[in-house]
Backbone as ProteinMPNN parsed JSONL, in Angstrom:
{"seq_chain_A": "XXXXXXXXXXXXXXXXXXXXXXXXXXXXXXXXXXXXXXXXXXXXXXXXXXXXXXXXXXXXXXXXXXXXXXXXXXXXXXXXXXXXXXXXXXXXXXXXXXXXXXXXXXXXXXXXXXXXXXXXXXXXXXXXXXXXXXXXXXXXXXXXXX", "coords_chain_A": {"N_chain_A": [[56.092, 70.869, 70.519], [53.874, 70.964, 72.538], [55.722, 72.208, 74.546], [56.361, 74.646, 73.412], [53.814, 75.925, 73.336], [53.335, 75.955, 76.398], [55.432, 77.55, 76.997], [54.886, 80.014, 75.856], [52.262, 80.5, 77.244], [53.259, 80.784, 80.015], [54.937, 82.809, 79.93], [53.117, 84.981, 79.535], [52.244, 85.599, 77.176], [50.596, 85.385, 73.938], [50.077, 83.091, 71.368], [50.257, 84.178, 67.806], [47.5, 84.831, 65.718], [47.116, 82.975, 63.638], [48.655, 80.899, 64.407], [47.155, 80.085, 66.794], [44.537, 79.658, 66.103], [44.465, 78.025, 63.785], [44.802, 75.338, 64.166], [43.02, 72.944, 66.382], [44.717, 72.116, 68.181], [46.287, 73.408, 69.691], [44.764, 74.433, 71.957], [43.906, 71.719, 72.872], [46.308, 70.754, 73.713], [46.774, 72.505, 76.005], [44.793, 71.794, 77.478], [45.35, 68.996, 78.114], [47.743, 69.286, 79.363], [46.857, 70.298, 81.67], [46.539, 72.998, 82.289], [45.25, 76.367, 81.638], [44.268, 78.661, 79.346], [45.585, 82.067, 79.233], [43.297, 84.795, 79.986], [43.267, 86.461, 77.879], [43.752, 85.022, 75.655], [41.694, 82.955, 75.601], [39.16, 84.231, 75.841], [39.181, 86.154, 73.9], [38.121, 85.52, 71.542], [35.221, 83.942, 70.275], [35.816, 81.57, 68.895], [37.5, 79.559, 69.957], [35.916, 78.406, 71.944], [33.981, 77.551, 69.965], [35.48, 75.654, 68.52], [36.202, 73.699, 70.388], [33.751, 72.662, 70.856], [32.885, 71.86, 68.347], [34.858, 69.859, 68.117], [34.034, 67.916, 69.971], [34.987, 67.917, 72.418], [35.268, 69.216, 75.704], [36.146, 72.053, 77.651], [38.063, 71.949, 80.593], [37.039, 72.095, 83.902], [37.946, 74.271, 85.339], [38.279, 76.185, 83.375], [35.754, 76.333, 82.354], [33.765, 76.944, 84.235], [34.735, 79.122, 85.618], [34.271, 81.664, 84.88], [31.18, 83.073, 83.671], [31.024, 83.837, 81.227], [31.829, 82.215, 79.049], [29.521, 80.697, 78.655], [27.665, 82.456, 78.063], [28.841, 83.496, 75.553], [28.503, 81.373, 73.897], [25.92, 81.43, 73.928], [25.226, 83.823, 72.615], [26.291, 83.16, 70.233], [24.385, 81.644, 69.134], [24.835, 78.895, 69.44], [24.832, 75.682, 71.162], [26.189, 74.236, 74.066], [27.66, 71.012, 74.007], [25.933, 68.099, 75.163], [27.495, 66.929, 77.369], [28.922, 68.894, 78.354], [26.951, 71.075, 79.239], [24.93, 69.453, 80.93], [26.346, 68.145, 82.869], [26.765, 69.419, 85.253], [24.819, 71.22, 87.555], [25.729, 73.82, 87.628], [25.995, 75.472, 85.488], [23.361, 76.013, 84.699], [22.529, 77.25, 87.004], [24.251, 79.383, 87.124], [23.343, 80.821, 84.819], [20.864, 81.537, 85.678], [21.343, 83.116, 87.858], [22.541, 85.327, 86.654], [20.378, 86.377, 85.496], [19.881, 85.738, 82.95], [18.471, 83.707, 80.391], [18.792, 80.217, 78.92], [18.901, 79.71, 75.515], [16.223, 78.589, 73.549], [16.629, 76.072, 72.38], [18.648, 74.869, 73.898], [17.253, 74.805, 76.518], [14.97, 73.476, 76.213], [15.779, 71.053, 75.244], [16.06, 68.826, 76.843], [14.565, 67.405, 79.632], [16.189, 67.343, 81.918], [17.159, 69.765, 82.552], [15.089, 71.191, 83.842], [14.523, 69.387, 85.8], [17.063, 69.388, 87.236], [16.909, 72.099, 88.287], [14.824, 71.977, 89.812], [15.536, 70.1, 91.725], [17.403, 71.562, 92.972], [16.057, 73.22, 94.388], [15.235, 75.514, 93.191], [13.459, 77.602, 91.268], [13.082, 78.409, 87.72], [13.461, 81.761, 86.342], [10.923, 84.082, 85.616], [10.793, 84.588, 82.75], [11.955, 82.222, 81.766], [10.096, 80.381, 82.64], [7.579, 80.87, 81.65], [8.118, 80.715, 79.052], [7.414, 78.585, 77.787], [4.791, 76.048, 77.636], [5.805, 73.537, 78.254], [7.447, 73.536, 80.605], [5.875, 74.332, 82.556], [4.146, 71.981, 82.546], [5.838, 70.048, 83.187], [6.618, 70.718, 85.747], [4.258, 70.511, 87.093], [3.657, 67.876, 86.698], [5.668, 66.938, 88.443], [5.076, 68.011, 90.974], [2.808, 66.516, 91.573], [3.643, 64.019, 91.956]], "CA_chain_A": [[55.072, 71.496, 70.342], [53.489, 71.286, 73.71], [56.502, 73.141, 75.218], [56.249, 76.128, 72.894], [52.475, 76.539, 73.793], [53.539, 76.213, 77.744], [56.27, 78.699, 77.355], [54.065, 81.303, 75.601], [51.542, 80.821, 78.434], [53.916, 81.217, 81.142], [55.424, 84.371, 79.487], [51.886, 85.871, 79.427], [52.259, 85.977, 75.606], [49.609, 84.59, 73.28], [50.57, 82.85, 69.881], [49.602, 84.785, 66.66], [45.949, 84.07, 65.457], [47.275, 81.965, 62.584], [48.862, 79.719, 65.241], [46.273, 79.597, 67.673], [43.06, 79.176, 65.516], [44.548, 77.36, 62.721], [44.545, 73.988, 64.577], [42.486, 73.046, 67.641], [45.705, 71.308, 68.955], [47.081, 74.305, 70.944], [43.699, 74.167, 73.031], [43.802, 70.606, 73.38], [47.659, 70.515, 74.495], [46.73, 73.139, 77.061], [43.696, 71.01, 78.121], [45.936, 67.841, 78.473], [48.677, 69.803, 80.523], [46.221, 70.764, 82.968], [46.623, 74.403, 82.335], [44.292, 76.895, 80.88], [45.015, 79.707, 78.514], [45.261, 83.21, 79.886], [41.907, 85.306, 79.546], [43.398, 87.256, 76.552], [43.601, 83.892, 74.538], [40.452, 82.172, 75.739], [37.964, 85.058, 75.565], [39.427, 87.043, 72.848], [37.236, 85.022, 70.414], [34.523, 82.814, 70.515], [36.12, 80.628, 68.056], [38.056, 78.549, 70.641], [34.869, 77.649, 72.378], [33.317, 76.575, 68.977], [36.348, 74.7, 68.122], [36.036, 72.873, 71.224], [32.456, 72.277, 70.612], [33.001, 70.97, 67.23], [35.654, 68.657, 68.356], [33.305, 66.984, 70.801], [35.638, 68.061, 73.751], [34.827, 70.223, 76.775], [37.128, 72.583, 78.536], [38.221, 71.533, 81.904], [36.051, 72.686, 84.9], [38.403, 75.521, 85.765], [38.009, 77.055, 82.338], [34.328, 76.578, 81.812], [32.848, 77.566, 85.17], [35.478, 80.281, 86.329], [33.247, 82.871, 84.509], [29.833, 82.932, 83.004], [31.344, 84.429, 79.83], [31.785, 81.082, 78.17], [28.038, 80.191, 78.354], [27.019, 83.695, 77.301], [29.291, 83.54, 74.274], [27.773, 80.37, 73.259], [24.399, 81.895, 73.733], [25.051, 84.952, 71.59], [26.594, 82.744, 68.922], [23.18, 80.716, 68.697], [25.269, 77.574, 69.456], [24.636, 75.304, 72.597], [27.281, 73.314, 74.372], [27.411, 69.53, 73.882], [25.217, 67.598, 76.495], [28.589, 66.748, 78.505], [29.337, 70.201, 79.085], [25.677, 71.678, 79.832], [24.42, 68.754, 81.794], [27.438, 67.588, 83.753], [26.729, 70.055, 86.426], [23.88, 72.239, 87.599], [26.277, 74.979, 87.929], [25.72, 76.16, 84.288], [21.912, 76.543, 84.907], [22.473, 78.453, 88.073], [25.077, 80.757, 86.601], [22.557, 81.614, 83.91], [19.845, 81.938, 86.538], [21.844, 84.225, 88.683], [22.867, 86.365, 85.79], [19.207, 86.859, 84.752], [19.727, 85.325, 81.573], [17.826, 82.3, 80.131], [19.235, 79.745, 77.83], [18.088, 79.638, 74.257], [15.166, 77.414, 73.68], [17.351, 74.736, 72.045], [19.271, 74.386, 75.24], [16.517, 74.629, 77.813], [14.113, 72.324, 76.153], [16.195, 69.7, 74.506], [15.952, 67.902, 77.854], [13.772, 67.652, 80.872], [17.054, 67.421, 82.938], [17.539, 71.159, 83.109], [14.081, 71.414, 84.876], [14.834, 68.604, 87.139], [18.241, 70.083, 88.147], [16.479, 73.25, 89.167], [13.728, 71.606, 90.802], [16.153, 69.331, 92.914], [18.345, 72.474, 93.756], [15.235, 74.007, 95.218], [15.298, 76.516, 92.463], [12.592, 77.871, 89.96], [13.478, 79.396, 86.783], [12.9, 83.146, 86.31], [9.678, 84.026, 84.737], [11.129, 84.618, 81.25], [12.177, 80.94, 81.357], [9.078, 79.509, 83.058], [6.452, 81.027, 80.876], [8.208, 80.686, 77.616], [6.659, 77.286, 77.081], [4.044, 75.349, 78.561], [6.2, 72.249, 78.742], [7.95, 73.918, 81.785], [4.639, 74.26, 83.461], [3.544, 70.777, 82.606], [6.624, 69.292, 83.887], [6.675, 71.075, 87.132], [2.981, 70.012, 87.457], [3.827, 66.415, 86.905], [6.605, 66.708, 89.592], [4.329, 68.151, 92.134], [1.791, 65.45, 91.618], [4.268, 62.949, 92.549]], "C_chain_A": [[54.444, 72.111, 71.495], [54.379, 72.235, 74.608], [56.563, 74.413, 74.722], [55.008, 76.718, 73.443], [52.838, 76.884, 75.492], [54.342, 77.555, 78.04], [55.698, 79.923, 76.986], [53.105, 81.357, 76.655], [52.114, 81.316, 79.643], [54.559, 82.563, 81.056], [54.399, 85.302, 79.534], [51.727, 86.424, 78.149], [51.235, 84.996, 75.0], [50.316, 84.298, 71.812], [49.834, 83.817, 68.889], [48.471, 84.018, 66.357], [46.241, 82.885, 64.551], [48.039, 80.841, 63.282], [47.877, 79.038, 66.022], [45.008, 78.979, 67.024], [43.145, 78.064, 64.424], [44.305, 75.78, 63.055], [43.802, 74.219, 66.087], [43.719, 72.571, 68.734], [46.234, 72.171, 69.96], [45.925, 74.285, 72.219], [43.685, 73.055, 73.724], [45.133, 70.261, 74.272], [47.507, 71.31, 75.706], [45.798, 72.354, 78.047], [44.492, 69.819, 78.781], [47.008, 68.189, 79.399], [48.001, 70.271, 81.814], [46.124, 72.276, 83.239], [45.624, 74.949, 81.309], [44.919, 78.321, 80.349], [44.669, 81.064, 79.278], [43.953, 84.113, 79.317], [42.074, 86.049, 78.0], [43.303, 86.249, 75.328], [42.206, 83.481, 74.409], [39.292, 83.082, 75.146], [38.109, 85.932, 74.366], [38.644, 86.833, 71.541], [36.446, 84.027, 70.756], [34.882, 81.506, 69.625], [36.692, 79.316, 68.893], [36.978, 77.853, 71.345], [34.041, 76.757, 71.301], [34.095, 75.606, 68.53], [36.39, 73.542, 68.997], [34.754, 72.029, 71.166], [32.428, 71.407, 69.409], [33.791, 69.714, 67.214], [35.131, 67.622, 69.3], [33.97, 67.098, 72.332], [35.258, 69.126, 74.484], [35.945, 70.665, 77.338], [37.19, 72.0, 80.057], [37.536, 72.52, 82.728], [36.656, 74.174, 84.943], [38.343, 76.713, 84.668], [36.457, 77.348, 82.065], [33.484, 77.342, 83.0], [33.435, 78.627, 85.881], [34.75, 81.497, 86.09], [32.01, 82.3, 83.876], [30.084, 83.191, 81.384], [31.193, 83.475, 78.784], [30.324, 80.82, 77.663], [27.475, 81.39, 77.646], [27.6, 83.94, 75.93], [28.706, 82.546, 73.426], [26.413, 80.749, 72.977], [24.279, 82.873, 72.647], [25.483, 84.334, 70.247], [25.456, 81.796, 68.293], [23.691, 79.265, 68.732], [25.105, 77.113, 71.067], [25.787, 74.352, 72.783], [26.741, 71.821, 74.258], [26.756, 69.044, 75.223], [26.309, 67.306, 77.605], [29.002, 67.773, 79.117], [28.076, 70.677, 80.066], [25.31, 70.834, 80.953], [25.201, 68.065, 82.802], [27.315, 68.191, 85.25], [25.588, 71.102, 86.317], [24.498, 73.512, 87.569], [26.118, 75.951, 86.698], [24.347, 76.86, 84.426], [21.934, 77.448, 85.99], [23.119, 79.533, 87.737], [23.951, 81.64, 85.7], [21.367, 82.218, 84.777], [20.196, 83.274, 87.331], [22.045, 85.449, 87.79], [21.592, 87.087, 85.224], [18.988, 86.617, 83.515], [18.99, 83.856, 81.444], [18.671, 81.719, 79.008], [18.231, 79.681, 76.705], [17.158, 78.386, 74.319], [15.64, 75.969, 73.243], [18.224, 74.188, 73.199], [18.221, 74.031, 76.237], [15.517, 73.481, 77.483], [14.421, 71.03, 75.445], [16.284, 68.588, 75.52], [15.284, 68.304, 78.905], [14.867, 67.749, 82.071], [17.259, 68.687, 83.577], [16.273, 71.527, 84.188], [14.162, 70.715, 86.012], [15.934, 69.056, 87.879], [17.775, 71.213, 88.943], [15.602, 72.858, 90.111], [14.484, 70.783, 92.025], [17.078, 70.231, 93.523], [17.395, 73.314, 94.467], [15.055, 75.395, 94.491], [14.136, 76.628, 91.433], [13.117, 78.627, 89.051], [12.746, 80.602, 86.703], [11.683, 83.064, 85.445], [9.675, 83.931, 83.332], [11.498, 83.187, 80.741], [10.854, 80.165, 81.569], [7.99, 79.674, 82.126], [6.898, 81.151, 79.31], [7.72, 79.612, 76.942], [5.892, 76.722, 78.047], [4.714, 74.16, 78.931], [6.847, 72.474, 80.237], [6.897, 73.562, 82.773], [4.253, 72.902, 83.598], [4.449, 69.882, 83.541], [6.691, 69.568, 85.37], [5.336, 70.534, 87.766], [3.029, 68.681, 87.718], [4.585, 66.151, 88.15], [5.947, 66.827, 90.796], [3.358, 67.072, 92.456], [2.306, 64.192, 91.937], [4.402, 62.79, 93.951]], "O_chain_A": [[54.36, 73.329, 71.654], [53.805, 73.008, 75.374], [56.806, 75.336, 75.501], [55.023, 77.835, 73.962], [52.626, 78.036, 75.872], [54.11, 78.386, 78.919], [55.931, 80.912, 77.681], [53.06, 82.494, 77.125], [51.546, 82.197, 80.288], [54.681, 83.313, 82.024], [54.727, 86.488, 79.576], [51.189, 87.512, 77.948], [51.048, 83.896, 75.519], [50.991, 85.142, 71.221], [48.736, 84.232, 69.261], [48.359, 82.82, 66.617], [45.61, 81.843, 64.726], [48.051, 79.77, 62.675], [47.683, 77.823, 66.036], [44.535, 77.909, 67.406], [42.204, 77.32, 64.15], [43.676, 75.066, 62.275], [43.892, 75.227, 66.788], [43.592, 72.686, 69.953], [46.615, 71.709, 71.035], [46.31, 74.119, 73.377], [43.512, 73.064, 74.943], [45.074, 69.628, 75.326], [48.147, 70.839, 76.646], [46.029, 72.295, 79.255], [44.308, 69.641, 79.985], [47.228, 67.366, 80.288], [48.61, 70.569, 82.841], [45.678, 72.718, 84.298], [45.201, 74.297, 80.355], [45.861, 78.922, 80.867], [43.601, 81.174, 79.881], [43.701, 84.023, 78.115], [41.171, 86.151, 77.169], [42.867, 86.574, 74.224], [41.573, 83.595, 73.359], [38.612, 82.758, 74.173], [37.092, 86.417, 73.871], [38.509, 87.681, 70.659], [36.879, 83.179, 71.536], [34.192, 80.491, 69.721], [36.382, 78.176, 68.545], [37.084, 76.627, 71.376], [33.555, 75.649, 71.527], [33.527, 74.602, 68.099], [36.591, 72.434, 68.501], [34.759, 70.823, 71.414], [31.96, 70.271, 69.488], [33.537, 68.729, 66.521], [35.718, 66.548, 69.429], [33.522, 66.456, 73.282], [34.865, 70.095, 73.835], [36.823, 69.839, 77.589], [36.135, 71.612, 80.558], [37.431, 73.685, 82.344], [35.969, 75.147, 84.63], [38.353, 77.909, 84.957], [36.031, 78.419, 81.634], [32.658, 78.216, 82.737], [32.761, 79.137, 86.777], [34.598, 82.323, 86.99], [31.914, 81.102, 83.61], [29.356, 82.746, 80.497], [30.568, 83.73, 77.755], [30.016, 80.747, 76.473], [26.814, 81.215, 76.623], [26.907, 84.571, 75.131], [28.411, 82.839, 72.267], [25.825, 80.441, 71.939], [23.36, 82.806, 71.83], [25.118, 84.873, 69.201], [25.559, 81.279, 67.181], [23.05, 78.42, 68.107], [25.205, 77.892, 72.014], [26.296, 73.748, 71.839], [25.555, 71.524, 74.405], [27.058, 69.587, 76.286], [25.954, 67.464, 78.773], [29.423, 67.735, 80.273], [28.117, 70.682, 81.296], [25.335, 71.398, 82.047], [24.588, 67.368, 83.61], [27.688, 67.58, 86.251], [25.374, 71.748, 85.291], [23.7, 74.444, 87.47], [26.114, 77.165, 86.905], [24.209, 78.076, 84.292], [21.295, 78.491, 85.855], [22.652, 80.64, 88.002], [23.737, 82.844, 85.845], [20.969, 83.357, 84.533], [19.472, 84.267, 87.407], [21.706, 86.552, 88.22], [21.655, 88.153, 84.612], [18.054, 87.139, 82.907], [18.993, 83.026, 82.353], [19.228, 82.471, 78.209], [17.011, 79.614, 76.86], [17.347, 77.39, 75.018], [15.145, 74.922, 73.661], [18.41, 72.974, 73.286], [18.318, 72.939, 76.796], [15.243, 72.63, 78.33], [13.613, 70.157, 75.127], [16.565, 67.457, 75.121], [15.323, 69.495, 79.215], [14.485, 68.204, 83.149], [17.481, 68.835, 84.779], [16.515, 72.096, 85.253], [13.936, 71.214, 87.115], [15.84, 69.138, 89.104], [18.132, 71.358, 90.112], [15.609, 73.387, 91.222], [14.039, 70.838, 93.172], [17.619, 69.854, 94.562], [17.884, 74.176, 95.197], [14.741, 76.37, 95.174], [13.917, 75.627, 90.75], [13.696, 79.632, 89.466], [11.538, 80.613, 86.942], [11.461, 82.13, 84.675], [8.795, 83.342, 82.704], [11.404, 82.902, 79.547], [10.521, 79.34, 80.718], [7.417, 78.649, 81.759], [6.14, 81.615, 78.458], [7.579, 79.592, 75.719], [6.203, 76.83, 79.233], [4.291, 73.623, 79.955], [6.731, 71.542, 81.032], [6.999, 72.688, 83.634], [3.997, 72.528, 84.742], [4.01, 69.158, 84.434], [6.818, 68.63, 86.158], [5.362, 70.135, 88.93], [2.563, 68.218, 88.759], [4.229, 65.235, 88.892], [6.094, 65.972, 91.67], [3.15, 66.782, 93.634], [1.53, 63.272, 92.194], [4.977, 61.802, 94.408]]}, "name": "protein", "num_of_chains": 1, "seq": "XXXXXXXXXXXXXXXXXXXXXXXXXXXXXXXXXXXXXXXXXXXXXXXXXXXXXXXXXXXXXXXXXXXXXXXXXXXXXXXXXXXXXXXXXXXXXXXXXXXXXXXXXXXXXXXXXXXXXXXXXXXXXXXXXXXXXXXXXXXXXXXXXX"}
């Protein structure tokens, strides 16, 4: 089964939808092999991202951080990545910052860690993040008082 997926990957072909989306096993097989699906597979639908989310699994770093599109897809779907994805690196926060986009409230305020990561990185959130809630202001004020 894993060989079929890898052969399709190497040939530049993608499996029919009924193969690819019916189980999450294809995605997990590619993950275990250290391979990532071609852009035509991975970004053709947000369903792959949501399947990984629901399974409690996160894509390898070369999938997740290579474009900001995965983060933006999750944002558009109203879903947030599991904490293991979002807080494992400041890179997601910085990517959103650089794109001029802000994470939905349920991502941003779910933990003080996002604010602390930005603070430690010497960066401040754009105004639309910063003023969206008094919580960020209070957190930054408490940090500056230390």
